[in-house]
C-alpha positions in Angstrom: -15.0 1.4 18.7 -18.5 1.4 18.3 -20.3 -1.8 17.0 -21.3 0.1 14.1 -17.8 0.7 13.0 -17.4 -3.1 12.7 -20.2 -3.4 10.4 -21.0 -1.2 7.5 -23.4 -1.0 4.4 -21.4 -0.4 1.2 -22.7 0.3 -2.3 -21.1 0.7 -5.7 -20.0 4.3 -4.7 -18.5 3.5 -1.5 -16.9 -0.2 -2.5 -13.6 1.1 -3.5 -12.8 2.9 -0.3 -14.6 0.8 2.4 -13.7 -2.8 1.0 -10.7 -2.5 -1.5 -8.3 0.3 0.4 -9.4 -0.8 3.9 -8.5 -4.6 3.2 -4.8 -3.4 2.8 -5.2 -2.6 6.4 -7.4 -5.1 7.7 -9.3 -8.1 6.6 -12.8 -7.1 4.9 -15.5 -9.9 4.8 -18.5 -8.7 2.2 -21.6 -10.2 2.6 -23.8 -10.2 -0.8 -27.4 -10.4 0.3 -31.1 -9.3 -0.7 -34.0 -8.8 1.4 -36.0 -11.3 0.1 -33.4 -14.1 0.8 -34.3 -16.3 3.5 -30.8 -18.0 3.9 -29.6 -14.4 4.0 -31.8 -13.8 7.1 -30.0 -16.6 8.9 -26.4 -16.0 8.0 -26.3 -12.2 8.2 -27.1 -11.7 12.0 -24.6 -14.7 12.3 -21.8 -12.7 10.5 -22.7 -9.6 12.5 -22.4 -11.4 15.8 -18.9 -12.7 15.0 -17.9 -9.0 13.7 -18.8 -7.8 17.0 -17.2 -10.7 18.8 -14.1 -10.0 16.9 -13.6 -6.9 18.2 -12.4 -5.1 15.0 -9.9 -8.0 13.9 -11.7 -8.0 10.7 -14.6 -5.5 9.2 -18.1 -6.8 7.8 -19.2 -5.1 4.8 -22.9 -5.7 3.4 -23.7 -5.3 -0.2 -27.4 -5.4 -1.2 -27.4 -7.3 -4.5 -30.6 -5.7 -5.7 -29.6 -2.4 -5.2 -25.8 -2.7 -6.5 -26.2 -5.2 -9.5 -22.8 -3.7 -10.7 -21.1 -5.3 -7.6 -22.7 -8.6 -8.2 -21.4 -8.7 -11.8 -17.9 -7.7 -10.9 -17.3 -10.4 -8.5 -19.1 -12.9 -10.1 -21.9 -13.4 -7.6 -24.5 -16.0 -9.1 -26.1 -17.0 -5.8 -26.8 -15.5 -2.3 -25.6 -15.1 0.2 -22.3 -14.8 -1.2 -19.2 -14.2 1.2 -16.2 -13.0 0.0 -13.0 -12.1 2.3 -10.9 -9.3 0.7 -7.0 -8.9 1.8 -4.6 -6.6 -0.1 -7.3 -5.7 -2.5 -8.1 -9.2 -3.5 -10.5 -11.9 -3.0 -8.8 -13.9 -0.4 -11.8 -16.8 0.1 -15.3 -17.1 -0.3 -18.1 -19.4 0.2 -21.9 -19.4 -1.0 -25.0 -20.3 0.9 -25.8 -20.2 4.8 -23.1 -22.3 6.4 -23.3 -23.8 9.7 -21.6 -21.6 12.6 -18.7 -23.8 13.0 -17.8 -23.4 9.1 -18.4 -19.7 9.5 -16.3 -19.7 12.6 -13.3 -21.5 10.8 -13.6 -19.3 7.6 -13.4 -15.9 10.0 -10.5 -17.6 11.9 -8.4 -18.3 8.7 -8.3 -14.7 7.9 -6.0 -14.1 11.0 -2.7 -12.6 9.5 0.2 -15.1 9.1 3.4 -15.0 10.9 4.7 -13.4 7.8 2.2 -10.8 7.6 2.9 -9.9 11.1 6.5 -9.7 10.5 5.7 -7.5 7.4 3.6 -5.1 9.6 6.4 -4.8 12.1 8.9 -4.0 9.6 6.7 -1.4 8.0 6.3 0.1 11.2 10.1 0.8 11.1 9.6 2.6 7.9 6.9 4.9 9.1 9.2 5.9 12.1 12.1 6.9 9.4 14.1 3.9 11.1 15.4 2.9 7.6 18.4 0.7 8.5 16.4 -1.4 11.0 13.7 -1.5 8.4 16.2 -2.8 5.7 17.3 -5.5 8.3 13.8 -6.7 9.1 12.7 -6.9 5.3 15.5 -8.1 4.1 15.4 -11.2 6.6 11.7 -12.0 5.4 12.5 -11.6 1.7 15.5 -13.9 1.9 13.4 -16.6 3.4 10.8 -16.1 0.7 11.4 -14.2 -2.3 7.9 -14.5 -3.4 6.6 -12.1 -0.8 5.9 -8.6 -2.6 5.2 -6.7 0.5 8.5 -7.5 1.8 10.3 -6.9 -1.5 8.4 -3.4 -1.6 9.7 -2.5 2.0 13.0 -3.7 1.4 13.2 -1.5 -1.8 11.9 1.6 0.0 14.0 0.9 3.1 17.0 1.0 0.6 16.2 4.1 -1.2 15.8 6.1 1.8 19.4 5.2 2.4 20.6 6.4 -0.7 21.3 2.8 -1.9 20.3 2.9 -5.5 22.2 0.2 -6.9 20.9 -2.2 -4.6 17.5 -1.0 -4.9 17.6 -1.3 -8.6 18.7 -5.1 -8.0 15.6 -5.6 -6.0 13.5 -4.1 -8.6 15.1 -6.6 -11.2 14.0 -9.6 -9.3 10.5 -8.1 -8.2 8.2 -10.7 -7.4 4.5 -10.7 -9.1 1.9 -9.0 -6.9 -0.1 -5.8 -6.2 3.4 -4.0 -5.1 4.9 -4.5 -8.5 3.5 -1.0 -9.7 4.5 0.6 -6.6 8.2 -0.6 -7.3 8.1 0.3 -10.8 7.1 3.8 -9.9 10.2 4.2 -7.9 12.5 3.0 -10.6 13.4 6.8 -11.7 14.6 7.3 -8.1 16.6 4.1 -7.8 18.2 4.9 -11.0 19.0 8.4 -9.9 20.6 7.4 -6.8 22.6 4.4 -8.6 23.7 7.2 -10.8 25.2 9.3 -8.0 26.8 6.5 -6.2 28.6 5.5 -9.6 29.5 9.3 -10.1 30.6 10.2 -6.8 31.3 13.9 -6.1 33.1 15.0 -9.3 32.2 18.6 -10.7 29.3 18.8 -13.2 29.2 21.6 -15.7 25.4 21.7 -15.7 24.2 23.6 -12.5 20.9 21.9 -12.4 22.6 18.5 -12.7 24.8 19.4 -9.7 22.0 20.4 -7.9 19.8 17.2 -8.7 23.0 15.2 -7.5 23.1 17.2 -4.3 19.4 16.7 -3.3 20.1 12.8 -4.2 22.9 12.7 -1.9 20.8 14.4 0.9 18.2 11.5 0.5 20.8 9.1 1.9 21.9 11.6 4.4 18.4 11.5 5.9 18.0 15.4 5.1 14.6 15.2 3.4 13.5 18.8 3.5 16.5 20.1 1.9 16.6 17.1 -0.4 13.0 18.2 -1.5 13.7 22.0 -1.5 16.7 21.0 -3.8 14.1 19.1 -6.4 11.6 22.1 -6.0 14.1 24.5 -7.0 15.2 22.3 -10.3 11.5 22.5 -11.1 11.3 26.1 -10.6 13.9 26.7 -12.9 13.1 24.0 -15.6 10.0 22.0 -15.3 11.0 19.4 -17.6 14.5 19.0 -16.7 15.7 15.1 -17.7 11.9 14.6 -18.5 10.6 15.6 -15.1 12.8 13.5 -13.1 12.7 15.9 -10.1 8.8 15.3 -9.9 9.1 11.6 -10.1 11.5 11.5 -7.2 9.5 13.7 -5.1 6.2 11.6 -5.8 8.2 8.3 -4.9 9.5 10.3 -1.4 5.6 11.1 -0.9 4.8 7.4 -1.4 7.3 6.2 1.1 6.9 8.1 4.0 3.1 8.3 3.3 0.4 10.9 3.1 0.0 11.5 6.9 3.7 12.7 7.3 3.8 16.5 7.7 6.3 16.7 5.0 4.1 15.0 2.4 1.5 17.5 3.3 3.8 20.5 2.9 5.8 19.4 -0.1 3.0 18.4 -2.2 1.3 21.6 -1.8 4.5 23.5 -2.8 4.8 20.7 -5.8 1.6 21.6 -6.8 2.0 25.2 -6.6 5.3 25.1 -8.8 4.0 22.7 -11.4 0.3 24.6 -11.9 
């Protein structure tokens, strides 16, 4: 990684991608500055040096307030230099003015991931590699120790869904803690409800062929056969796009969100979903 990758200039057009989204992966320290600001010329080089020393443990994003007044208003910048550290899309901590180096170093040091954040990240790596049962165990341990940990709650929910445990998943949604992850959990509710319905119904025969195909596709999720499950959902949509208010589409979107944009199944079946719907 080159030094330039630790330090970047951002503006109103790039702030969302370079700061908000990236802060879900790594802390992003934003330096609101201006060329005419004397203290900025003192603090800026110090922040840049610390960013290089840190070797990528955080990113430094520089915002020229003269060129980006909208960002200054959005984040309540009333004096510069203003430094705001973003984690998980939110301002975690901040300070104003050219602080002494020990103060700035302490500020940067406090951005290091907590033990709980490291545990969530390790558990999420199990999700990425489709180790659903192990991920459930890891996320459950974190969540049971701290039921306010929304990232752990979301990870637990998603690992349950991928094992077909709809009733347990609905239970997590009912007690889901406040946080940025709440909206993602709500989007998984249709999948959780379907899996719960299948658990309650069992394998009895259904008169409606599309309902039978829907149930079979849902069972295949729990069995780990995602391609067949996704094929089944697409087949239903080809027959009837609005079947059960578009439930097969909602299920597919949940699966895409859980396995991630980089997964080859997401890339393949998202394109097929678009071709069916449009």
